[in-house]
C-alpha positions as CSV (number, residue, x, y, z in Angstrom):
1,M,6.9,7.8,-24.3
2,P,5.5,10.9,-22.6
3,E,7.9,12.6,-20.2
4,T,5.5,12.1,-17.3
5,T,5.2,8.3,-17.6
6,N,7.9,7.5,-15.0
7,A,6.3,10.0,-12.6
8,Y,2.9,8.4,-12.9
9,E,4.4,4.9,-12.4
10,L,6.3,6.0,-9.3
11,Y,3.2,7.8,-7.9
12,R,1.0,4.7,-8.6
13,A,3.5,2.4,-7.0
14,L,3.7,4.6,-3.9
15,Q,-0.1,4.7,-3.7
16,D,-0.3,0.9,-4.1
17,C,2.1,0.5,-1.2
18,G,0.0,2.8,1.0
19,V,2.6,5.6,1.1
20,E,1.1,9.0,1.4
21,S,2.2,10.7,-1.8
22,R,1.3,13.5,-4.2
23,L,2.0,13.9,-7.8
24,I,2.8,17.5,-8.8
25,L,3.2,18.2,-12.5
26,Y,4.2,21.5,-14.0
27,S,2.6,22.0,-17.4
28,G,5.1,22.5,-20.2
29,F,8.2,21.4,-18.2
30,G,10.3,18.2,-18.4
31,H,13.3,17.7,-16.2
32,G,14.2,21.3,-15.9
33,F,12.6,24.6,-15.1
34,N,13.4,27.8,-17.1
35,N,10.9,30.1,-15.3
36,P,11.9,31.4,-11.9
37,K,8.4,31.2,-10.6
38,E,8.2,27.5,-11.3
39,M,11.8,27.0,-9.9
40,R,10.7,28.6,-6.7
41,A,7.6,26.5,-6.4
42,A,9.5,23.3,-7.0
43,T,12.2,24.2,-4.5
44,Q,9.5,25.2,-1.9
45,S,7.7,21.9,-2.5
46,S,10.9,20.0,-1.7
47,L,11.6,22.0,1.4
48,D,8.1,21.6,2.7
49,W,8.2,17.9,2.0
50,L,11.5,17.5,3.8
51,D,10.4,19.6,6.8
52,H,7.2,17.5,7.1
53,Y,8.6,14.0,6.7
54,L,12.0,14.5,8.3
55,W,11.2,16.9,11.1
56,D,7.5,16.3,11.6
57,K,6.6,19.9,10.9
58,E,3.1,20.8,9.6
59,I,2.8,21.5,5.9
60,P,2.2,25.3,5.5
61,K,-1.3,26.2,4.2
62,D,0.2,28.0,1.2
63,S,2.6,25.2,0.2
64,P,2.8,24.2,-3.4
65,I,2.5,20.6,-2.1
66,L,-1.1,21.2,-1.4
67,G,-3.5,21.3,-4.3
68,S,-5.7,24.4,-4.8
69,S,-8.7,22.5,-3.4
70,E,-6.7,21.7,-0.2
71,R,-5.8,25.3,0.2
72,G,-9.4,26.4,0.0
73,Q,-9.0,28.3,-3.3
């Protein structure tokens, strides 16, 4: 079973229930990160998500949560 199967299942279930959600996959990584750049992006994604959904803050335009098409790149 591919490592991302559970991630896709959770994402699809959230979408089916009408929950605003995003699926962010980091190529070449399973459950852990070895590269500091990817570690930073994953941590920033979590912080941005928590700020948005717990404290009703706007998601920063440069957030890893937003796909490149949403950032205008």
